[in-house]
PLY file of the C-alpha trace (Angstrom):
ply
format ascii 1.0
element vertex 57
property float x
property float y
property float z
element edge 56
property int vertex1
property int vertex2
end_header
3.06 10.12 17.49
4.25 12.38 14.86
7.94 13.01 17.01
8.35 9.05 17.12
7.21 9.34 13.30
9.64 11.52 11.87
12.78 9.86 14.80
11.86 6.90 12.79
11.92 7.54 9.60
15.13 10.02 10.34
16.47 6.57 11.92
15.91 4.77 8.62
17.37 7.22 6.53
20.49 7.06 8.41
20.98 3.69 9.06
19.94 3.70 4.82
23.21 5.97 3.51
25.69 4.87 6.40
25.13 0.98 4.63
25.78 2.92 1.60
28.27 4.77 2.25
30.15 1.61 3.92
29.49 0.12 0.65
27.45 -3.22 2.43
24.62 -2.49 0.02
24.42 -0.31 -3.27
21.18 0.78 -3.79
20.62 4.10 -5.73
18.33 6.25 -4.44
16.98 7.30 -8.08
16.03 4.20 -8.49
14.91 3.36 -5.35
12.33 6.46 -5.27
10.84 6.05 -9.09
9.61 2.42 -7.78
8.37 3.57 -4.54
7.18 6.84 -4.54
3.39 5.64 -3.83
4.43 4.48 -1.04
5.08 8.05 0.65
1.22 9.08 -0.36
-0.10 5.94 1.20
1.72 6.48 4.47
0.75 10.38 4.47
-3.04 9.20 4.11
-3.36 7.15 6.48
-1.45 8.99 9.22
-3.82 11.67 7.88
-6.36 8.91 8.52
-5.48 8.17 12.05
-4.20 11.87 13.71
-7.06 13.15 15.96
-8.78 15.93 14.76
-11.67 17.75 14.49
-13.83 15.28 13.99
-16.94 16.66 15.12
-17.44 19.41 12.39
0 1
1 2
2 3
3 4
4 5
5 6
6 7
7 8
8 9
9 10
10 11
11 12
12 13
13 14
14 15
15 16
16 17
17 18
18 19
19 20
20 21
21 22
22 23
23 24
24 25
25 26
26 27
27 28
28 29
29 30
30 31
31 32
32 33
33 34
34 35
35 36
36 37
37 38
38 39
39 40
40 41
41 42
42 43
43 44
44 45
45 46
46 47
47 48
48 49
49 50
50 51
51 52
52 53
53 54
54 55
55 56
């Protein structure tokens, strides 16, 4: 599952940068990260919660 998530993130980032370079969207990455950075923390927490590991210990 980790490989799939990394692939999806790379595709989404690539599409975002392509659309920005083509002038189809005009979103500042700095503004986007400044506002939405807590979502990254939430995503990491959810991923850790659902990742199978040593639950018996």
